C-alpha positions in Angstrom: 23.4 -10.6 -14.1 22.5 -14.1 -12.9 24.8 -17.1 -12.6 23.2 -18.5 -15.8 24.0 -15.2 -17.6 27.6 -15.4 -16.5 28.0 -19.0 -17.6 26.5 -18.1 -21.0 28.9 -15.2 -21.3 31.9 -17.4 -20.5 30.8 -19.9 -23.1 30.6 -17.2 -25.7 34.2 -16.1 -24.8 35.4 -19.7 -24.9 33.9 -20.2 -28.3 35.4 -17.0 -29.7 32.0 -15.3 -30.2 33.0 -12.5 -27.8 36.4 -10.8 -27.5 38.5 -10.5 -24.3 37.7 -6.8 -24.3 34.0 -7.5 -24.7 34.1 -9.9 -21.9 35.9 -7.4 -19.7 33.4 -4.6 -20.5 30.5 -6.9 -19.6 32.0 -7.9 -16.3 32.9 -4.3 -15.4 29.4 -3.1 -16.2 27.7 -5.6 -13.9 29.4 -4.1 -10.8 28.0 -0.7 -9.8 26.5 2.3 -11.6 26.5 5.8 -10.0 23.7 8.3 -10.5 25.1 10.8 -8.1 22.4 10.4 -5.5 22.5 6.6 -5.7 25.0 3.9 -6.5 23.2 0.9 -8.0 24.6 -2.5 -7.1 24.2 -4.5 -10.3 26.3 -7.3 -8.9 23.8 -8.1 -6.2 21.8 -10.6 -8.4 25.0 -12.7 -8.8 25.8 -12.6 -5.1 22.3 -12.9 -3.6 20.1 -14.2 -6.4 17.9 -11.0 -6.6 18.6 -7.4 -7.7 18.8 -4.4 -5.4 15.3 -3.6 -3.9 14.4 0.1 -3.9 13.1 1.6 -0.6 11.1 4.6 -1.9 10.7 6.4 1.4 13.0 9.5 1.5 13.5 9.4 -2.3 11.9 11.8 -4.8 9.6 10.3 -7.5 12.3 11.1 -10.1 15.0 9.4 -8.2 13.0 6.3 -7.8 12.0 6.3 -11.5 15.7 6.6 -12.6 16.9 3.9 -10.3 14.1 1.5 -11.2 14.6 2.1 -14.9 18.3 1.0 -14.7 17.2 -2.3 -13.2 14.3 -2.8 -15.6 16.3 -2.1 -18.7 18.7 -5.0 -17.7 15.6 -7.3 -17.8 15.9 -7.9 -14.1 12.9 -8.2 -11.8 12.4 -4.9 -10.1 10.8 -4.4 -6.7 10.2 -1.0 -5.0 8.7 -0.8 -1.5 6.9 1.9 0.5 6.0 3.6 -2.8 3.5 6.3 -3.3 1.3 6.9 -6.4 3.6 9.8 -7.2 6.6 7.5 -7.3 4.7 5.2 -9.6 3.5 7.9 -11.9 7.1 9.1 -12.4 8.2 5.6 -13.4 5.1 5.0 -15.5 6.1 7.9 -17.7 9.4 6.1 -18.5 8.1 2.5 -19.0 4.9 0.6 -19.4 6.3 -2.4 -17.5 5.8 -1.0 -14.1 2.8 -2.0 -12.0 1.6 -0.5 -8.7 -0.2 -2.2 -5.8 -1.8 0.3 -3.6 -2.4 -2.0 -0.7 1.2 -3.1 -0.2 2.6 0.2 -1.6 4.9 -1.7 -3.9 5.9 -1.2 -7.5 7.0 -4.2 -9.6 8.3 -4.9 -13.1 9.6 -8.0 -14.9 7.7 -10.3 -12.5 8.7 -14.0 -13.0 6.1 -15.7 -15.2 6.0 -18.7 -12.9 7.6 -19.8 -9.6 11.2 -21.1 -9.8 11.6 -24.8 -10.2 11.7 -26.7 -6.9 10.2 -24.0 -4.8 7.5 -25.0 -2.4 4.6 -22.9 -1.0 5.0 -20.0 1.3 1.9 -19.3 3.4 1.2 -15.8 4.6 -1.3 -15.5 7.5 -2.7 -12.4 9.1 -4.4 -12.1 12.5 -6.7 -9.3 11.3 -7.8 -7.4 8.2 -5.8 -4.4 9.5 -2.6 -6.5 9.0 -3.2 -7.1 5.3 -1.0 -4.2 3.9 2.1 -5.6 5.6 1.2 -9.1 4.6 0.8 -8.1 1.0 4.2 -6.6 1.0 5.5 -10.0 2.2 3.5 -11.8 -0.5 4.6 -9.6 -3.3 8.2 -9.8 -2.2 8.1 -13.6 -2.0 6.4 -13.8 -5.4 9.0 -11.6 -7.0 11.7 -13.9 -5.7 10.1 -16.8 -7.5 8.0 -18.5 -4.8 4.5 -19.8 -4.9 2.5 -17.9 -2.3 -0.9 -18.7 -0.6 -2.8 -16.2 1.6 -4.9 -16.9 4.7 -6.2 -13.6 6.2 -8.1 -12.6 9.3 -7.7 -15.8 11.4 -6.5 -14.3 14.7 -6.8 -15.7 18.2 -10.0 -13.8 18.9 -11.7 -16.6 16.8 -9.1 -19.3 16.8 -11.4 -21.8 15.1 -11.0 -19.8 11.9 -7.3 -20.9 11.9 -7.9 -24.5 13.0 -10.4 -25.0 10.1 -7.5 -24.4 7.7 -5.2 -27.2 8.9 -4.4 -28.5 5.4 -3.0 -25.1 4.4 -0.8 -25.0 7.4 0.5 -28.6 6.9 1.3 -28.1 3.2 3.4 -24.9 3.5 7.2 -25.0 3.5 7.6 -21.6 5.3 4.9 -19.6 7.1 4.8 -15.9 7.6 2.4 -14.7 10.4 1.5 -11.0 10.5 -0.2 -9.7 13.7 -0.6 -6.6 15.7 -2.3 -6.1 19.1 -0.6 -8.6 21.6 1.0 -10.5 18.7 -0.1 -14.0 19.9 -0.9 -15.7 16.6 2.7 -16.7 15.6 3.0 -18.6 18.9 -0.2 -20.6 18.1 1.0 -21.3 14.5 4.5 -22.2 15.7 3.0 -24.8 18.1 1.1 -26.5 15.2 3.7 -26.9 12.4 7.2 -28.3 11.8 8.4 -25.6 9.4 10.0 -22.2 9.9 7.6 -19.5 11.1 8.4 -15.9 10.6 6.6 -13.5 12.8 5.9 -9.9 11.7 4.6 -7.4 14.3 2.4 -4.6 13.0 1.8 -1.1 14.3 -2.0 -1.5 14.3 -3.7 -1.6 17.7 -4.9 0.5 20.6 -2.8 2.8 22.9 -0.8 0.3 24.8 0.3 -1.5 21.6 2.8 1.3 21.4 2.9 1.3 17.6 3.7 -2.4 17.4 6.2 -2.7 20.3 3.8 -4.8 22.4 3.4 -7.3 19.5 7.1 -7.3 18.9 8.0 -8.1 22.5 5.3 -10.8 22.6 6.7 -12.4 19.6 10.2 -12.3 20.8 9.1 -14.0 24.0 7.2 -16.8 22.3 7.5 -20.2 23.8 7.0 -21.9 20.4 10.1 -23.3 18.9 11.1 -22.4 15.3 9.6 -18.9 15.4 11.8 -16.0 14.3 10.9 -12.3 14.3 11.5 -9.4 12.0 11.0 -5.7 12.6 7.7 -3.9 13.0 5.7 -3.7 9.7 8.7 -5.3 7.9 6.7 -7.4 5.4 9.6 -7.1 2.9 12.1 -8.5 5.4 9.8 -11.4 6.1 9.2 -12.2 2.4 12.9 -12.1 1.6 13.8 -14.3 4.6 11.1 -16.8 3.7 12.4 -17.0 0.2 15.9 -17.7 1.4 14.6 -20.5 3.7 12.5 -21.9 0.9 15.5 -22.0 -1.5 
């Protein structure tokens, strides 16, 4: 339930179109719902502006399908991350609304038809092509939260002119997400060029001494550029959500 839904419900009660018992039942039902293996937080939309997001890792396809369906049936936007095709197939048997993106490993349903009013552009940049799956998780997350998103891929420091040729895109973004592996240098460069928040996302791609993204993470945490913040390794979802909150 959104704040707008709640206001509408209160107006119905005030006008006598819904009884006190009916109002009570509606308010109780928007709290939590237990499925035994999961307790769905239906109140989260009212608190945070977006429903609970499903992390599919560690969940069976049937568990993901059942949880997702509870959100979809309330006409709420549904986002599931780290999903496999098996997770998607289980949900697809229950609803035609679900869509699967193989690159980002996300399942979505009830996607907003257009960005929310007043939202400015979030720009998602990658250092290399290998970083695109994490970047796409960030893109889809930001879009599901009602933000306009633009992509700028494979413009890392090995050919910095590729980034500098896209100055207009940098200057017109309200929040920038920079996804990079290897030594993780690109967020520092971007942070030194713009006056908006930059969210750095280290990725696990790279050779041996990248240590599965730890080298990029440490490099980003030690940036000398002001206004750069860092999320966890491969956490495109966290970056997309944080960017949306900043953009709001």
